[in-house]
Backbone of each chain as ProteinMPNN parsed JSONL, in Angstrom:
{"seq_chain_A": "MTAIAEPLIAFFLIVSGIFGFVGSFGLLKLGDPMSRMHAPTKATTLGVGGVLLASILHSVAIEKHLSLHELLITLFLFLTAPITAHFIAKWHIHRHETPQSLPRAGDDVIWATHDTPEQEDGDAA", "coords_chain_A": {"N_chain_A": [[-24.368, 1.023, 19.518], [-21.842, -0.185, 18.853], [-21.33, 1.455, 16.703], [-20.723, 3.911, 17.836], [-18.652, 3.166, 19.444], [-16.519, 2.181, 17.905], [-15.171, 4.386, 16.448], [-14.337, 5.723, 18.756], [-12.61, 3.906, 20.029], [-10.649, 3.736, 18.041], [-9.779, 6.384, 18.098], [-8.678, 6.566, 20.718], [-6.6, 4.731, 20.425], [-4.987, 5.945, 18.451], [-4.302, 8.367, 19.67], [-2.908, 7.374, 21.897], [-0.804, 6.083, 20.62], [0.534, 8.295, 19.525], [1.284, 9.604, 21.875], [2.988, 7.689, 23.044], [5.025, 7.634, 21.131], [5.931, 10.298, 21.27], [6.899, 10.346, 23.871], [9.211, 8.668, 23.769], [10.599, 9.984, 21.802], [11.142, 12.387, 23.036], [12.888, 11.479, 24.995], [15.035, 10.949, 23.405], [15.589, 13.42, 22.266], [15.772, 15.574, 24.096], [17.997, 17.592, 26.161], [19.708, 17.572, 28.81], [20.143, 15.137, 31.535], [18.017, 15.407, 33.453], [15.994, 16.749, 32.084], [15.55, 14.83, 30.189], [14.372, 12.838, 31.696], [11.888, 13.785, 31.999], [10.207, 13.375, 29.727], [9.705, 10.446, 29.096], [8.608, 9.462, 31.521], [6.159, 10.686, 31.8], [4.717, 11.087, 29.297], [4.881, 8.515, 28.116], [3.659, 6.866, 30.007], [1.077, 7.876, 29.886], [0.519, 7.175, 27.251], [0.473, 4.335, 27.342], [-1.665, 4.106, 29.093], [-3.721, 5.009, 27.428], [-3.826, 2.942, 25.495], [-4.682, 0.853, 27.13], [-7.162, 1.784, 27.935], [-8.495, 1.822, 25.469], [-8.505, -0.912, 25.069], [-10.173, -1.816, 27.152], [-12.583, -0.603, 26.375], [-12.923, -1.928, 23.947], [-13.364, -4.581, 24.758], [-15.73, -4.276, 26.181], [-17.617, -3.066, 24.397], [-17.463, -4.378, 21.923], [-16.734, -7.121, 22.18], [-18.573, -7.689, 24.065], [-18.337, -8.287, 26.819], [-17.41, -7.543, 30.166], [-14.158, -6.673, 31.034], [-11.704, -6.297, 33.423], [-8.99, -6.543, 33.756], [-7.225, -4.781, 32.612], [-7.42, -2.45, 34.027], [-6.017, -3.053, 36.323], [-3.368, -3.175, 35.36], [-3.097, -0.542, 34.463], [-3.396, 0.876, 36.876], [-1.19, -0.124, 38.281], [0.937, 0.771, 36.669], [0.593, 3.551, 36.823], [1.084, 3.914, 39.485], [3.758, 3.089, 39.747], [5.402, 4.498, 37.948], [5.978, 7.218, 38.903], [7.543, 6.509, 41.125], [9.792, 5.278, 40.035], [10.788, 7.483, 38.574], [11.388, 9.167, 40.695], [13.462, 7.745, 41.987], [15.456, 7.815, 40.02], [15.874, 10.538, 39.753], [16.86, 11.061, 42.273], [19.208, 9.61, 42.216], [20.558, 11.178, 40.346], [20.788, 13.618, 41.722], [22.504, 12.894, 43.825], [24.787, 12.014, 42.549], [25.592, 13.856, 40.597], [25.206, 16.432, 41.43], [25.958, 19.038, 43.818], [25.227, 20.058, 47.228], [25.414, 22.826, 47.033], [25.05, 23.433, 44.337], [22.427, 23.004, 43.763], [19.046, 24.332, 43.371], [17.62, 26.825, 45.656], [16.474, 25.64, 48.857], [14.073, 26.528, 49.928], [12.753, 27.203, 53.09], [14.589, 25.687, 54.483], [18.126, 24.898, 54.982], [19.634, 23.074, 53.363], [18.643, 20.57, 50.916], [16.51, 17.84, 51.916], [17.381, 15.31, 51.152], [20.113, 15.452, 51.072], [20.618, 15.732, 53.676], [20.221, 13.643, 55.683], [22.04, 11.233, 55.46], [24.71, 11.934, 56.237], [24.41, 12.62, 58.912], [23.648, 10.155, 60.049], [25.985, 8.71, 59.537], [27.743, 10.167, 61.14], [26.716, 9.593, 63.686], [27.185, 6.861, 63.773], [29.948, 6.773, 63.659]], "CA_chain_A": [[-23.264, 0.961, 20.476], [-20.566, -0.379, 18.16], [-21.094, 2.586, 15.803], [-20.042, 4.951, 18.6], [-17.458, 2.655, 20.114], [-15.381, 1.974, 17.006], [-14.339, 5.585, 16.318], [-13.744, 6.073, 20.056], [-11.459, 3.025, 20.23], [-9.609, 4.163, 17.103], [-9.246, 7.646, 18.609], [-7.794, 6.285, 21.857], [-5.39, 4.048, 19.94], [-4.123, 6.888, 17.737], [-3.744, 9.301, 20.654], [-1.905, 6.701, 22.727], [0.382, 5.887, 19.786], [1.265, 9.561, 19.428], [1.914, 9.882, 23.172], [4.128, 6.784, 23.213], [6.082, 8.096, 20.237], [6.479, 11.554, 21.792], [7.68, 10.044, 25.069], [10.542, 8.175, 23.429], [11.29, 11.018, 21.03], [11.672, 13.323, 24.026], [14.06, 10.845, 25.607], [16.142, 11.062, 22.444], [15.807, 14.786, 21.781], [16.056, 16.572, 25.131], [19.427, 17.733, 26.395], [20.387, 17.048, 30.002], [19.429, 13.968, 32.073], [16.76, 15.683, 34.148], [14.965, 17.007, 31.067], [15.235, 13.563, 29.532], [13.479, 12.064, 32.541], [10.564, 14.387, 31.929], [9.352, 12.873, 28.641], [9.168, 9.075, 29.17], [7.813, 9.129, 32.707], [4.792, 11.219, 31.723], [4.035, 10.82, 28.029], [4.76, 7.085, 27.839], [2.63, 6.324, 30.9], [-0.22, 8.269, 29.312], [0.319, 6.38, 26.044], [0.031, 2.992, 27.72], [-3.009, 4.271, 29.631], [-4.649, 5.09, 26.298], [-3.996, 1.6, 24.917], [-5.48, 0.036, 28.052], [-8.538, 2.308, 27.852], [-9.043, 1.292, 24.213], [-8.721, -2.347, 25.25], [-11.376, -1.978, 27.974], [-13.727, -0.254, 25.514], [-13.074, -2.99, 22.949], [-13.969, -5.776, 25.353], [-17.102, -3.991, 26.607], [-18.55, -2.696, 23.329], [-17.436, -5.25, 20.744], [-16.818, -8.525, 22.579], [-19.754, -7.761, 24.936], [-18.183, -8.706, 28.214], [-16.59, -6.58, 30.893], [-12.919, -7.227, 31.576], [-11.037, -5.223, 34.152], [-7.554, -6.787, 33.931], [-6.465, -3.627, 32.142], [-7.38, -1.456, 35.093], [-4.916, -3.436, 37.223], [-2.098, -2.756, 34.768], [-3.073, 0.921, 34.497], [-3.157, 1.294, 38.26], [0.179, -0.468, 38.629], [1.875, 1.674, 35.966], [0.465, 4.917, 37.33], [1.718, 3.949, 40.803], [5.195, 2.834, 39.755], [6.178, 5.451, 37.144], [6.571, 8.274, 39.725], [8.577, 5.97, 42.019], [10.969, 5.15, 39.183], [11.32, 8.821, 38.292], [11.953, 9.665, 41.945], [14.739, 7.075, 42.231], [16.475, 8.259, 39.064], [16.193, 11.918, 40.111], [17.688, 11.023, 43.473], [20.538, 9.205, 41.763], [21.203, 12.328, 39.698], [21.141, 14.615, 42.749], [23.635, 12.466, 44.637], [25.99, 11.757, 41.764], [25.989, 14.938, 39.681], [24.976, 17.763, 41.996], [26.375, 19.231, 45.206], [24.205, 20.869, 47.897], [25.503, 24.232, 46.623], [24.655, 23.646, 42.946], [20.978, 22.854, 43.615], [18.281, 25.549, 43.7], [17.401, 27.032, 47.094], [15.566, 24.654, 49.44], [13.011, 27.171, 50.676], [13.11, 27.637, 54.44], [15.711, 24.916, 55.016], [19.444, 25.269, 54.463], [19.878, 22.189, 52.228], [17.532, 19.648, 50.665], [16.477, 16.762, 52.906], [18.091, 14.119, 50.702], [21.511, 15.612, 51.44], [20.715, 15.983, 55.111], [20.212, 12.514, 56.618], [23.096, 10.222, 55.541], [25.877, 12.404, 56.993], [24.107, 12.544, 60.342], [23.724, 8.753, 60.47], [27.392, 8.336, 59.558], [28.338, 10.796, 62.314], [26.316, 8.849, 64.885], [27.838, 5.546, 63.778], [31.354, 6.942, 63.981]], "C_chain_A": [[-21.932, 0.806, 19.769], [-20.253, 0.794, 17.246], [-20.398, 3.727, 16.533], [-18.688, 4.441, 19.089], [-16.274, 2.55, 19.175], [-14.548, 3.231, 16.783], [-13.648, 5.966, 17.618], [-12.504, 5.226, 20.319], [-10.315, 3.441, 19.318], [-8.96, 5.452, 17.57], [-8.268, 7.408, 19.747], [-6.498, 5.642, 21.389], [-4.439, 5.036, 19.273], [-3.483, 7.857, 18.719], [-2.656, 8.63, 21.482], [-0.646, 6.411, 21.923], [1.207, 7.145, 19.696], [1.98, 9.846, 20.749], [3.125, 8.982, 23.401], [5.31, 7.207, 22.363], [6.756, 9.345, 20.807], [7.338, 11.303, 23.023], [9.082, 9.594, 24.728], [11.321, 9.193, 22.608], [11.882, 12.07, 21.961], [12.896, 12.771, 24.71], [15.272, 10.996, 24.704], [16.549, 12.511, 22.238], [16.301, 15.727, 22.887], [17.509, 16.482, 25.576], [19.984, 17.039, 27.612], [19.545, 15.955, 30.657], [18.11, 14.287, 32.752], [15.65, 16.079, 33.185], [14.554, 15.724, 30.388], [14.275, 12.739, 30.359], [12.035, 12.528, 32.388], [9.666, 13.685, 30.907], [8.839, 11.451, 28.885], [8.317, 8.805, 30.391], [6.391, 9.657, 32.603], [4.091, 10.776, 30.444], [3.846, 9.328, 27.794], [3.715, 6.439, 28.736], [1.242, 6.639, 30.364], [-0.526, 7.453, 28.061], [-0.17, 4.987, 26.355], [-1.37, 3.047, 28.31], [-4.048, 4.331, 28.52], [-4.899, 3.741, 25.661], [-4.893, 0.757, 25.815], [-6.939, 0.471, 28.04], [-9.226, 1.792, 26.591], [-9.359, -0.188, 24.352], [-9.966, -2.618, 26.091], [-12.618, -1.713, 27.124], [-14.008, -1.362, 24.511], [-13.775, -4.196, 23.545], [-15.41, -5.512, 25.763], [-18.028, -3.869, 25.396], [-18.581, -3.705, 22.192], [-17.493, -6.722, 21.128], [-17.908, -8.768, 23.613], [-19.512, -8.441, 26.276], [-17.162, -7.807, 28.885], [-15.311, -7.256, 31.384], [-12.122, -6.101, 32.2], [-9.58, -5.546, 34.467], [-6.757, -5.524, 33.643], [-6.346, -2.576, 33.231], [-6.253, -1.754, 36.068], [-3.59, -2.938, 36.669], [-1.981, -1.239, 34.806], [-2.712, 1.429, 35.879], [-1.7, 1.058, 38.632], [1.162, 0.495, 37.967], [1.803, 3.087, 36.524], [1.044, 5.029, 38.733], [3.234, 3.895, 40.689], [6.006, 3.846, 38.955], [6.746, 6.597, 37.991], [7.682, 7.763, 40.637], [9.883, 5.812, 41.259], [11.626, 6.503, 38.938], [12.001, 9.397, 39.528], [13.329, 9.061, 42.202], [15.816, 7.619, 41.304], [16.858, 9.709, 39.351], [17.117, 11.964, 41.326], [19.108, 10.596, 43.131], [21.265, 10.401, 41.165], [21.638, 13.355, 40.727], [22.399, 14.193, 43.488], [24.911, 12.29, 43.838], [26.477, 12.97, 41.002], [25.763, 16.329, 40.236], [25.599, 17.813, 43.388], [25.268, 20.027, 45.891], [24.229, 22.329, 47.456], [24.956, 24.453, 45.208], [23.154, 23.507, 42.732], [20.285, 24.194, 43.843], [18.022, 25.645, 45.202], [16.314, 26.099, 47.622], [14.468, 25.309, 50.266], [13.493, 27.602, 52.04], [14.327, 26.92, 54.991], [17.021, 25.364, 54.384], [19.776, 24.433, 53.238], [18.668, 21.283, 52.064], [17.653, 18.439, 51.575], [17.295, 15.559, 52.468], [19.588, 14.234, 50.956], [21.704, 15.602, 52.952], [20.997, 14.725, 55.902], [21.466, 11.64, 56.612], [24.303, 10.662, 56.358], [25.632, 12.283, 58.489], [24.215, 11.107, 60.846], [25.171, 8.297, 60.549], [28.07, 8.907, 60.797], [27.981, 10.042, 63.579], [27.052, 7.517, 64.956], [29.312, 5.693, 64.157], [31.488, 7.429, 65.426]], "O_chain_A": [[-20.993, 1.558, 20.034], [-19.086, 1.117, 17.019], [-19.582, 4.436, 15.945], [-17.709, 5.186, 19.139], [-15.139, 2.798, 19.583], [-13.325, 3.172, 16.912], [-12.524, 6.467, 17.608], [-11.478, 5.735, 20.77], [-9.161, 3.498, 19.741], [-7.744, 5.614, 17.461], [-7.169, 7.963, 19.76], [-5.422, 5.965, 21.893], [-3.23, 4.981, 19.495], [-2.289, 8.145, 18.634], [-1.611, 9.226, 21.744], [0.46, 6.479, 22.459], [2.434, 7.095, 19.778], [3.134, 10.275, 20.756], [4.161, 9.437, 23.886], [6.457, 7.151, 22.807], [7.983, 9.446, 20.83], [8.369, 11.947, 23.214], [10.049, 10.075, 25.32], [12.546, 9.267, 22.697], [12.976, 12.582, 21.721], [13.845, 13.508, 24.979], [16.397, 11.152, 25.179], [17.731, 12.801, 22.054], [17.153, 16.581, 22.64], [18.17, 15.458, 25.403], [20.665, 16.021, 27.484], [18.352, 15.849, 30.37], [17.163, 13.508, 32.638], [14.483, 15.779, 33.436], [13.387, 15.527, 30.049], [13.447, 12.015, 29.806], [11.092, 11.77, 32.614], [8.495, 13.427, 31.187], [7.624, 11.254, 28.883], [7.388, 8.0, 30.322], [5.495, 9.126, 33.26], [3.019, 10.172, 30.487], [2.788, 8.902, 27.33], [2.968, 5.566, 28.293], [0.347, 5.794, 30.381], [-1.674, 7.079, 27.823], [-1.108, 4.496, 25.726], [-2.181, 2.152, 28.07], [-5.135, 3.769, 28.653], [-6.035, 3.413, 25.32], [-5.76, 0.031, 25.328], [-7.843, -0.359, 28.124], [-10.385, 1.378, 26.628], [-10.359, -0.668, 23.818], [-10.731, -3.535, 25.791], [-13.576, -2.486, 27.143], [-15.161, -1.702, 24.249], [-14.67, -4.771, 22.927], [-16.239, -6.42, 25.703], [-19.092, -4.486, 25.36], [-19.62, -3.876, 21.554], [-18.208, -7.499, 20.495], [-18.151, -9.91, 24.003], [-20.404, -9.104, 26.804], [-16.188, -7.368, 28.273], [-15.364, -8.282, 32.063], [-11.893, -5.068, 31.57], [-8.983, -4.913, 35.338], [-5.768, -5.221, 34.31], [-5.326, -1.899, 33.355], [-5.607, -0.841, 36.581], [-2.784, -2.354, 37.394], [-0.925, -0.698, 35.133], [-1.847, 2.289, 36.04], [-1.052, 1.923, 39.222], [2.097, 0.978, 38.605], [2.829, 3.748, 36.682], [1.456, 6.115, 39.142], [3.934, 4.573, 41.441], [7.186, 4.044, 39.245], [7.918, 6.932, 37.814], [8.65, 8.478, 40.902], [10.95, 6.164, 41.761], [12.84, 6.658, 39.07], [13.051, 10.032, 39.432], [14.258, 9.77, 42.589], [16.947, 7.859, 41.728], [18.023, 10.08, 39.214], [18.028, 12.788, 41.402], [20.081, 11.128, 43.666], [22.446, 10.617, 41.439], [22.733, 13.908, 40.626], [23.27, 15.021, 43.757], [26.006, 12.405, 44.389], [27.68, 13.102, 40.779], [26.095, 17.315, 39.577], [25.751, 16.789, 44.054], [24.439, 20.622, 45.202], [23.201, 23.004, 47.492], [24.452, 25.534, 44.905], [22.646, 23.843, 41.662], [20.869, 25.097, 44.442], [18.185, 24.666, 45.93], [15.349, 25.803, 46.918], [13.976, 24.702, 51.217], [14.513, 28.282, 52.159], [15.027, 27.449, 55.855], [17.038, 26.099, 53.396], [20.152, 24.971, 52.196], [17.791, 21.222, 52.926], [18.755, 18.052, 51.963], [17.85, 14.852, 53.309], [20.272, 13.214, 51.047], [22.826, 15.477, 53.441], [21.917, 14.713, 56.72], [21.944, 11.312, 57.698], [24.87, 9.857, 57.098], [26.523, 11.895, 59.245], [24.782, 10.849, 61.908], [25.561, 7.597, 61.483], [28.874, 8.229, 61.436], [28.827, 9.861, 64.455], [27.488, 7.086, 66.024], [29.862, 4.86, 64.877], [32.602, 7.638, 65.906]]}, "seq_chain_B": "MITYAIYFAFACFGAALLMNLWRILTSDGVGVRVLALDTLVINTIALLILYGLAIGTEIFFEAAMIIAMLGFVSTVAYARFMLRGNIIE", "coords_chain_B": {"N_chain_B": [[-11.747, 0.24, 10.66], [-10.731, 0.211, 13.274], [-8.721, -1.621, 12.86], [-6.824, -0.254, 11.274], [-6.146, 1.777, 13.032], [-4.94, 0.256, 15.016], [-2.732, -0.664, 13.591], [-1.427, 1.768, 13.189], [-0.815, 2.463, 15.855], [0.863, 0.334, 16.482], [3.012, 0.95, 14.763], [3.849, 3.394, 15.875], [4.612, 2.662, 18.522], [6.548, 0.805, 17.903], [8.487, 2.397, 16.626], [9.082, 3.935, 18.838], [10.281, 2.026, 20.495], [12.618, 1.543, 19.018], [13.845, 4.045, 19.219], [14.301, 4.144, 21.964], [16.142, 2.05, 22.187], [18.245, 3.142, 20.729], [18.883, 5.258, 22.402], [19.749, 3.833, 24.647], [22.052, 2.678, 23.582], [23.677, 4.881, 22.87], [23.848, 6.653, 24.987], [25.237, 8.957, 27.443], [25.267, 8.733, 30.163], [24.729, 6.568, 33.013], [22.31, 6.667, 34.347], [20.418, 7.661, 32.541], [20.391, 5.549, 30.795], [19.2, 3.545, 32.365], [16.707, 4.702, 32.68], [15.88, 4.66, 29.999], [15.712, 1.912, 29.622], [13.593, 1.343, 31.349], [11.552, 2.719, 30.048], [11.519, 1.219, 27.732], [10.48, -1.203, 28.701], [7.898, -0.376, 29.431], [6.885, 0.381, 26.951], [6.918, -2.116, 25.756], [4.889, -3.411, 27.17], [2.686, -1.983, 26.218], [2.812, -2.768, 23.526], [2.336, -5.539, 23.725], [-0.309, -5.568, 24.668], [-1.57, -4.322, 22.55], [-1.132, -6.261, 20.606], [-2.646, -8.375, 21.625], [-5.132, -7.163, 21.353], [-5.245, -7.019, 18.586], [-5.272, -9.687, 17.647], [-7.387, -10.614, 19.037], [-7.468, -11.907, 21.61], [-7.33, -12.606, 25.146], [-5.192, -13.48, 26.49], [-2.8, -12.241, 26.782], [-2.827, -10.352, 28.745], [-2.089, -11.198, 31.301], [0.581, -11.772, 30.855], [1.444, -9.173, 30.265], [0.997, -7.942, 32.715], [2.82, -9.315, 34.352], [5.203, -8.575, 33.131], [5.116, -5.834, 33.641], [5.375, -5.796, 36.451], [7.9, -7.06, 36.798], [9.503, -5.27, 35.39], [9.292, -2.949, 36.925], [10.445, -3.816, 39.368], [13.039, -4.447, 38.5], [13.945, -1.965, 37.635], [13.924, -0.521, 40.031], [15.828, -2.009, 41.393], [18.131, -1.491, 39.844], [18.291, 1.271, 40.329], [18.715, 1.359, 43.088], [21.188, 0.115, 43.141], [22.745, 1.954, 41.748], [22.611, 4.095, 43.492], [23.414, 3.205, 46.093], [25.278, 1.167, 45.878], [24.819, -1.479, 46.528], [22.069, -3.876, 46.432], [20.262, -5.188, 48.226], [20.433, -4.423, 51.511]], "CA_chain_B": [[-11.203, 1.466, 11.243], [-9.903, -0.166, 14.419], [-7.533, -2.322, 12.368], [-5.809, 0.717, 10.862], [-5.674, 2.465, 14.244], [-3.997, -0.642, 15.683], [-1.48, -0.623, 12.82], [-0.767, 3.04, 13.482], [-0.235, 2.4, 17.197], [2.014, -0.581, 16.364], [4.139, 1.681, 14.162], [4.332, 4.397, 16.826], [5.343, 2.058, 19.634], [7.759, 0.198, 17.355], [9.481, 3.462, 16.48], [9.494, 4.322, 20.19], [11.235, 1.005, 20.952], [13.897, 1.772, 18.338], [14.478, 5.244, 19.786], [14.823, 3.775, 23.28], [17.36, 1.258, 21.974], [19.297, 4.075, 20.317], [19.278, 6.001, 23.6], [20.541, 2.933, 25.49], [23.362, 2.445, 22.97], [24.518, 6.065, 22.696], [23.743, 7.59, 26.093], [26.498, 9.254, 28.102], [25.198, 8.474, 31.591], [24.062, 5.293, 33.301], [20.937, 6.927, 34.785], [19.557, 7.779, 31.355], [20.235, 4.188, 30.264], [18.194, 2.847, 33.172], [15.425, 5.311, 32.312], [15.508, 4.152, 28.68], [15.287, 0.515, 29.819], [12.26, 1.368, 31.947], [10.629, 3.1, 28.973], [11.447, 0.046, 26.851], [9.558, -2.169, 29.316], [6.53, 0.15, 29.365], [6.453, 0.271, 25.558], [6.648, -3.525, 25.482], [3.55, -3.695, 27.702], [1.72, -1.445, 25.258], [2.823, -3.606, 22.311], [1.679, -6.812, 24.041], [-1.755, -5.377, 24.751], [-2.016, -4.073, 21.176], [-1.156, -7.536, 19.892], [-3.831, -9.07, 22.103], [-6.283, -6.504, 20.731], [-5.256, -7.278, 17.145], [-5.675, -11.049, 17.326], [-8.623, -10.897, 19.735], [-7.365, -12.82, 22.744], [-7.041, -11.908, 26.398], [-4.174, -14.229, 27.213], [-1.583, -11.45, 26.946], [-2.896, -9.424, 29.869], [-1.29, -11.737, 32.396], [1.985, -11.555, 30.491], [1.726, -7.749, 30.413], [1.052, -7.665, 34.154], [4.084, -9.837, 34.889], [6.292, -7.733, 32.627], [5.055, -4.564, 34.37], [5.947, -5.976, 37.793], [9.34, -7.33, 36.696], [10.164, -4.046, 34.96], [9.398, -2.046, 38.068], [11.413, -4.345, 40.335], [14.402, -4.348, 37.983], [14.352, -0.555, 37.643], [14.245, -0.147, 41.406], [17.101, -2.647, 41.739], [19.186, -0.69, 39.195], [18.419, 2.564, 40.994], [19.368, 1.097, 44.379], [22.594, -0.196, 42.905], [23.44, 3.194, 41.388], [22.657, 5.011, 44.628], [24.037, 2.71, 47.323], [26.346, 0.206, 45.625], [24.261, -2.834, 46.557], [20.624, -3.831, 46.235], [19.623, -5.512, 49.506], [21.46, -4.142, 52.528]], "C_chain_B": [[-10.276, 1.13, 12.416], [-8.617, -0.831, 13.949], [-6.435, -1.332, 12.0], [-5.263, 1.481, 12.06], [-4.668, 1.592, 14.981], [-2.671, -0.666, 14.941], [-0.697, 0.646, 13.125], [-0.081, 2.992, 14.846], [0.958, 1.452, 17.222], [3.229, 0.158, 15.833], [4.726, 2.67, 15.149], [5.163, 3.744, 17.922], [6.589, 1.329, 19.144], [8.861, 1.219, 17.172], [9.984, 3.903, 17.842], [10.503, 3.331, 20.749], [12.603, 1.233, 20.328], [14.62, 2.983, 18.925], [15.033, 4.959, 21.173], [16.117, 2.99, 23.145], [18.529, 2.166, 21.6], [19.802, 4.861, 21.515], [20.134, 5.119, 24.526], [21.945, 2.786, 24.915], [24.243, 3.673, 23.035], [24.496, 7.016, 23.882], [25.101, 7.809, 26.759], [26.461, 8.948, 29.593], [24.401, 7.214, 31.887], [22.612, 5.511, 33.736], [19.976, 7.009, 33.619], [19.358, 6.407, 30.72], [19.175, 3.42, 31.037], [16.802, 3.386, 32.847], [14.936, 4.792, 30.966], [15.066, 2.698, 28.764], [13.879, 0.461, 30.383], [11.209, 1.733, 30.895], [10.429, 1.962, 27.991], [10.435, -0.962, 27.391], [8.117, -1.674, 29.185], [5.996, 0.073, 27.935], [6.154, -1.174, 25.176], [5.275, -3.933, 26.001], [2.485, -3.218, 26.718], [1.644, -2.316, 24.003], [2.114, -4.93, 22.548], [0.167, -6.646, 24.045], [-2.331, -5.082, 23.367], [-2.11, -5.375, 20.4], [-2.358, -8.371, 20.315], [-5.103, -8.516, 21.496], [-6.397, -6.9, 19.26], [-5.716, -8.689, 16.84], [-6.857, -11.511, 18.176], [-8.534, -11.952, 20.818], [-7.017, -12.03, 23.992], [-5.866, -12.524, 27.134], [-2.941, -13.379, 27.502], [-1.64, -10.5, 28.126], [-2.066, -9.904, 31.041], [0.186, -11.526, 32.126], [2.361, -10.092, 30.678], [1.862, -7.37, 31.874], [2.389, -8.105, 34.739], [5.249, -8.988, 34.41], [6.302, -6.388, 33.344], [5.716, -4.7, 35.734], [7.454, -6.187, 37.726], [10.096, -6.074, 36.293], [10.337, -3.071, 36.11], [10.469, -2.517, 39.038], [12.837, -4.178, 39.808], [14.859, -2.895, 37.945], [14.73, -0.1, 39.039], [15.576, -0.766, 41.828], [18.267, -1.885, 41.121], [19.408, 0.612, 39.957], [19.09, 2.415, 42.347], [20.85, 0.871, 44.18], [23.37, 1.069, 42.562], [23.608, 4.096, 42.591], [23.553, 4.494, 45.745], [25.157, 1.721, 47.082], [25.932, -1.226, 45.834], [22.74, -2.734, 46.612], [19.877, -4.112, 47.532], [20.671, -5.363, 50.59], [21.145, -4.892, 53.808]], "O_chain_B": [[-9.184, 1.685, 12.539], [-7.556, -0.644, 14.545], [-5.271, -1.521, 12.353], [-4.076, 1.8, 12.113], [-3.673, 2.089, 15.509], [-1.608, -0.686, 15.561], [0.522, 0.618, 13.297], [1.065, 3.415, 14.994], [1.952, 1.722, 17.896], [4.332, 0.025, 16.363], [5.946, 2.789, 15.263], [6.268, 4.192, 18.228], [7.578, 1.237, 19.87], [10.019, 0.968, 17.507], [11.165, 4.211, 18.001], [11.47, 3.727, 21.4], [13.626, 1.134, 21.006], [15.837, 2.965, 19.109], [16.1, 5.457, 21.533], [17.074, 3.223, 23.884], [19.649, 1.992, 22.081], [21.002, 5.106, 21.64], [21.111, 5.586, 25.112], [22.923, 2.771, 25.663], [25.45, 3.542, 23.236], [25.077, 8.098, 23.798], [25.998, 6.972, 26.659], [27.511, 8.904, 30.234], [23.515, 6.831, 31.123], [21.769, 4.64, 33.522], [18.858, 6.498, 33.685], [18.294, 6.123, 30.17], [18.348, 2.727, 30.445], [15.839, 2.625, 32.752], [13.749, 4.516, 30.79], [14.145, 2.29, 28.057], [13.064, -0.358, 29.959], [10.128, 1.148, 30.849], [9.33, 1.753, 27.477], [9.63, -1.509, 26.636], [7.218, -2.452, 28.866], [4.829, -0.249, 27.713], [5.256, -1.438, 24.378], [4.572, -4.71, 25.355], [1.524, -3.927, 26.419], [0.56, -2.574, 23.48], [1.375, -5.402, 21.684], [-0.557, -7.477, 23.496], [-3.431, -5.526, 23.038], [-3.047, -5.579, 19.628], [-3.012, -8.999, 19.482], [-6.029, -9.256, 21.164], [-7.498, -7.094, 18.746], [-6.467, -8.898, 15.887], [-7.289, -12.658, 18.065], [-9.419, -12.798, 20.939], [-6.477, -10.926, 23.913], [-5.568, -12.144, 28.267], [-2.128, -13.733, 28.355], [-0.627, -9.898, 28.484], [-1.409, -9.104, 31.707], [0.951, -11.156, 33.017], [3.442, -9.782, 31.178], [2.73, -6.577, 32.239], [3.013, -7.38, 35.514], [6.175, -8.707, 35.171], [7.371, -5.85, 33.629], [6.51, -3.85, 36.139], [8.205, -5.58, 38.49], [11.197, -5.826, 36.784], [11.386, -2.445, 36.258], [11.302, -1.728, 39.484], [13.741, -3.815, 40.56], [16.031, -2.612, 38.194], [15.718, 0.609, 39.227], [16.362, -0.133, 42.534], [19.279, -1.654, 41.783], [20.544, 1.016, 40.204], [19.93, 3.233, 42.723], [21.673, 1.37, 44.948], [24.5, 1.254, 43.012], [24.619, 4.788, 42.715], [24.361, 5.246, 46.29], [25.931, 1.45, 48.001], [26.624, -2.129, 45.363], [22.186, -1.653, 46.812], [18.968, -3.369, 47.903], [21.673, -6.078, 50.6], [21.889, -4.788, 54.783]]}, "name": "protein", "num_of_chains": 2, "seq": "MTAIAEPLIAFFLIVSGIFGFVGSFGLLKLGDPMSRMHAPTKATTLGVGGVLLASILHSVAIEKHLSLHELLITLFLFLTAPITAHFIAKWHIHRHETPQSLPRAGDDVIWATHDTPEQEDGDAAMITYAIYFAFACFGAALLMNLWRILTSDGVGVRVLALDTLVINTIALLILYGLAIGTEIFFEAAMIIAMLGFVSTVAYARFMLRGNIIE"}
């Protein structure tokens, strides 16, 4: 069991280290803010997921007891990373783009995030 | 073998922390700074868990969990502030 588990744990650790490095390197290297958001929200989450997977394997195969704390952290990170990315993308849309400068919104005239606040303001006024 | 893999991962995430810090210091927009802070928090979680793995204790999982929650809440608070001008309306 340990003979199989040790290389597997080392593999997960190395892969997760590379992913974590690539995530931050992308944040540094890519050009505009929306491209920059692409790297850390995906690669870094995957990197941390790899570390947690290695930690679960380590506790099961080497310390011989099952610990699932790591799954909680993994679940939490995988739930919250998209929400963070969504908020920052929304900030960028409202601060640096106009409804005309965005790509076409399909069947609608403008994107929904530009649609609602003006209507509420109109009703309040 | 695991020891060297842990050292490698330590080096990778340490370099990632430095790159995030550089991005926070030299960025041109506040949104990218908030994103870099969020990445900093996630990398810190990874480092904490690696440290727990290296010295063979489980006490750091609770700390990592708390840092994950605080990091998420603070990022959302920053994003709310950037979007609306205040956090709780």
